[in-house]
C-alpha positions, -999 to 999 in steps of 0.1 A, spaced: -757 -344 -227 -761 -306 -231 -784 -310 -262 -796 -274 -262 -760 -261 -261 -751 -284 -289 -781 -274 -309 -772 -237 -305 -735 -243 -315 -741 -266 -344 -771 -246 -356 -751 -214 -357 -723 -231 -376 -747 -247 -400 -764 -213 -407 -731 -195 -412 -719 -222 -437 -752 -222 -456 -750 -184 -460 -716 -189 -477 -734 -208 -505 -742 -177 -525 -773 -190 -543 -792 -199 -511 -810 -169 -498 -826 -158 -465 -810 -185 -443 -828 -182 -410 -835 -202 -379 -830 -208 -342 -808 -236 -330 -812 -265 -354 -846 -253 -368 -833 -238 -400 -849 -227 -433 -835 -212 -464 -849 -200 -498 -840 -219 -530 -839 -199 -563 -860 -211 -592 -830 -226 -610 -825 -250 -580 -861 -259 -576 -852 -296 -576 -825 -293 -548 -847 -310 -522 -855 -339 -545 -818 -342 -556 -807 -343 -519 -831 -371 -513 -824 -392 -544 -787 -386 -549 -775 -381 -513 -801 -399 -493 -807 -368 -472 -843 -360 -462 -853 -324 -457 -886 -307 -450 -904 -282 -472 -926 -254 -461 -932 -239 -496 -920 -251 -530 -890 -227 -527 -881 -232 -490 -861 -261 -476 -866 -267 -439 -842 -285 -415 -852 -300 -382 -825 -326 -373 -819 -343 -340 -806 -320 -312 -777 -344 -310 -765 -335 -345 -728 -334 -345 -706 -309 -364 -693 -337 -386 -729 -346 -395 -735 -309 -404 -703 -310 -425 -716 -340 -444 -749 -322 -451 -731 -291 -463 -709 -311 -486 -739 -328 -501 -757 -294 -506 -726 -279 -522 -723 -309 -545 -759 -308 -556 -759 -271 -561 -727 -273 -582 -741 -301 -603 -774 -284 -609 -757 -251 -619 -733 -269 -642 -762 -285 -661 -777 -251 -667 -745 -237 -683 
């Protein structure tokens, strides 16, 4: 099944795409173990992902979202997650303006 190779490939893709979301900072990780910092204005991002998108993420500090998905995560699943994050970030920023 080449799970480790898949985790490395999809993890790199996911981190690269998360870095493109300008308000997310310090995107880091190895394979599919990924974390990123959330600015104060997006402090409810994790909660919004859960309630609005039905996506559960981990948390290591109030301002850090942690991802630890299955090693079998597919690129299309990562794209779905990225779309949800982008949508929630855009919605939260729009409410502040």
